[in-house]
N, C-alpha and C positions, 0 to 999 in steps of 0.2 A: 421879503429879501431886501438886501441893501448892498450896493457895490463896495462901499467902504464904511466900516463902522469904527468909531473911536475905541480906544483901549478901554476894556471893561464893559463895553456894550455889545460884544459879540454874542452870537447865539451859543447856547449851551445845551447839553443833553438834558439837563433839568427843565429847560424851557419846553422841550418836546413832551416830556412826561406831564407837565402841568397843563399844557394846551390840550393834550389828549384827554386828560381827566375832566376838563371843564367844558369841552365842546363835543357833545354827543353826536353831532352831525358828521363828524370826521370818521371816515372808514379807515383811511391810511394817513400816517404822518411820519415823516422821516427827515433826518438831516442829510445834507450833502456837502462834503468837504473835498476840494479838488486842487490838484496841482499837476505840473508836468515834471517828470523825473526819469532817470535811467533805471531800467529793469535788467537784471542780469540773469541769464539762463546758464546752462552748463558751459557752453562755449561762446555764446554771443551776448551782446548788450544792445538794447533798443530803447529809444525814448518813447514814452507813452503817457497818456493821461491817467493819473492815479485818482480814483474816485472812492472816497470813503462814504459808505451808505449803510442801509439796513435791509432786512429781508423783504420789506414791503416795496422796495424799489421795483422788483419784478412784476408787482401787481399794477403799478402805475405806468411803467414803460413796456412797450411791446418787445421784450427780449425773447429770443428763440434759443433755448438750451439745446445744444447739439451733443453734449457729452457731460456726464456727471450731474451736478446740481448747482443751483444758485445758493447764495448765502441764506442761512436760516436763522431763527431767533437764538438758537443755542450758540451759533458762531458769534453773533453780535453781542449777546449778553455776557458770554464767557471769554470774549476777546481772543478767540481762536485765531491762530496765524494761518488763515486760509485765504485763497484768492480765486476769483473767477476772471478769466481773460478771454478776449475775442479770438476767433479762429486764426485770423491773419497774423496776429502777434504770436500765437502759439506755434504756427508753422515757421515763423522767422526764428524763434528762440529754440525750437526743437524740430528741425527740418526732417530728421530721419526717424522720429518716433512720436508717439502720442504724448502730449504735454500733461495729460491727466495723471495726477499723483506725483508729478515732478516738483522739485524745489526751485524757487526763484528767489532772488534777493532784491528787496525794495528798501532803499535807504540802508539802515543797519539791521534790518530784520529779514529772516528767512521765512518764506511763506510756502505753503503747499497748495498746488493748483487743485481745486475741488470741482471745477466745472469750466466748460467752454461754451461761449455764446456766439451766435452768428454775427459777423461784423456788420455794423450799422453804417453802410456806405451811402453816399449821396448819389444823385442821378449821374454824376460824372465819374462814378467809380472810386471816389475818394472819401475818406472819413477818418475820424480819430481812432487810433489804437487805444483801447481802454482796458484798464484792469480795475476790478471791483473788489474792495476789501472792507471789513467791518469798520465803522466810523471810529470806534475806540482804539482800534489798531492803528488807523490812520493818524489819530492824534498822538499816539505813542511814537510813531515814526517821525512825525513833523510837530514837535512840541511847540514851535513858534507859530504854527499855522492855526487856523480856526475854521469853524463851519461856515461855508460860503453862503448857503441858503437853505431854506426849509421847504420841502415839497409835501403836498397833501392831496387827498381825494375824498370827496363826500359820497354819500349813498345816493344822492339825487343831484342833478345839475342845478336845480333850483336853490339848493342850499350852499352853493359855492360862495356867493357874494357875502352872505351873512357869516359863514365860517371864516372867511378871510378877514372881515372886519373885526370879529371877536378875537381872532388870533392876534391881530395887530394891537388891539386894546390890552390884551394880556401881556404882550411883550413890552409895550410902553409902560405899563404899570410896574412890571417886574424890574425893568432897567431904568425907570424914572426918566424916560426920554420921549417926550411928545413929538410926533412928526418925524421920528428917525427911521421908522420901519414902514414898509408898504407891501400891500398884497397885489398880486398880479394873476389874472385869469389866463393861463397858458393857452387855452383853446382860442381865445380872441387874438392873442399874440401870434399864434401859429397861422391863423387865417390871414392876418395882416402880412406876415412874412411870406406866406404862399402867394399872395397877390403880387407883392413886389418881386419875388423870385420868378413868377410866371412872366411878368413883363420883361425882366432882365434876360431870361432865357430866350424869349421871343426876339428881342433886339440883338442879342449875341448870335442867335441862330441866323438871322437875316444878314448880319455883317459877315458871318462865316460863309454863308451861301454865296454872297457876292464875291468874297475873296477867293473861294474855290473856282467860281466861274471865270473871274479875271485871270487867275493863275492857269486854269485849263486852256483858255484862249491863247495865253502866252506860250504855253507848251506846244499847242497846235501850230501856231505861227512859226515857231522855231523848227518844228519838224517839217513843215511845208518848205521852208527855206532850205533845210537839209536835203530834202528830196530833189529840189531844183538844182542844187549845187552838185549832187552826186548822181545825176542822170546817167552819165557815161558808165559809172561804176555799176549801177543797177543793170544797164543794158549788157555790160560785160558778164556779170554774174548769170544773167538769163541765157546768154549765148553759150556759156560753159555748162548749162544744165540746171541752173537753179529754177525751181518752180515758183509760180506766183505765191503759193502758200508760204514758201520759204522767205520771200521778200516781205510779205505781210507780217510774219512773225518777227523778223529781224527789226523792223521799224517799230512794231508794238513794244518789243523788249526795250529798245532804246528810249521810247517815251516813258515806259514804266520806271526804268533806271533813273532817268532824269528827274521824274517826280519823287522817287524815293530819296535821291540825294538832297533835293530841296526839303523833303519831310524830315530827314535826319538833321539837317542844319537847323530847321525850325524847332525841333524837339530839344536839340542841344541848347539852343538859346532859351527855350522855355524852362528846362530843368535848371539851367544855370541861374535864370532869373528867380526861380522858386527858392533855390538855396541862398541867393543873395538877400532876398526879402526876409527869409526866415532868420538869417544871421542878424539883419538890422532890427527886425521886430521881435527877436528872441522867441520865435515860434519854431516848433519842430517841422522840418520839411516833410511833406506828404506827396510821394510820387506813386501813382497807380500804374502798374505795368499793364493793366487792362486798357487804360486810356492810351498808353503808348502803342499797344498792339492795334487799337482802333484807328489811331492816327496813321500807322503804317498801311492799314487796309484802305483807308481813304486815299492816301497818296497813290497806291497802286491802282485803285479804281479810276482816279482822275487821269492817270497815264493811259489806261486802256480806253476810256471813253473818248478823250480828246486826241488820242493817237490813232484812232480808227481811220479818220479821213485821210491824213497824210500817208499812213501805211497802205490804205486801199489805193490811193493815187499812185504810189510807187509800184504796187503789185500789178496795176493795170497798164503800165507803160509798155509800148511796143518795143521789143529789144532792138529791132533794126533802126527805128526812129531814134531810140535812146543813144545808140552808138554813133549816129550822125551828129549829135549835139556837140557843140564846141565846148 
């Protein structure tokens, strides 16, 4: 692969064929061309990653087909106008019906959805919305674009290094460019990324835990002050027939509402920041409603956990003593 290639040095479909023919260790080899663009359904338009690839992509990547099929060799060789999209994108484009067999518009081309795959989300519930189309169709839609990288797989892990080195040599010889291309073992990269991600997740988790603890203590203190200031009100309610359970539920609800309001403000700032960063960096904004629901649940849980002490204190007040308070 190479992040930026000079004009005339880009990967070509012929490169793929020649590498396949000359390196028998390779079991799979395929090009990948990618960009972000708008996809139009019947009534809606969404931004997604458009990935041009071949049938072997499903053998290299752990895709789960949930309906229809993935791209096959006939689609790729015959430049058929078909597409495979992930379930989340399908539901957004066709919310009231199945997307299988429906037409979508990518660029200036109309494609038929031939398959659906399970969305590949991250641990935070977010991920790219992806549409898979044959590489040759991708190159027709985006004539100014080029193949971003080449992926491959060998029959044995021991053959990966030699296959990469031989593939690079063929590319350098074909394009007369020494040192322009490089091979990367994705398994080693994934292991390195997983280590970094694990450390970051741990650090973020610790920071989030302390933040929740500090926020919960703040809510508890506010509710304790509220109980102290409203002692006569609590005594009056009890004198009029309110049970201890009623007082307990009242203050628990107030604590939960207080936390939910804080959660809404925090989510609004987070979503606004996501859209601001996406506008500045030219990235499509990715908002996961699963994460939003999880944040609401955490806010409510914090209100209940840290609201129990003040609510219990209010519920255990003696109504006579409460009414005597100034």
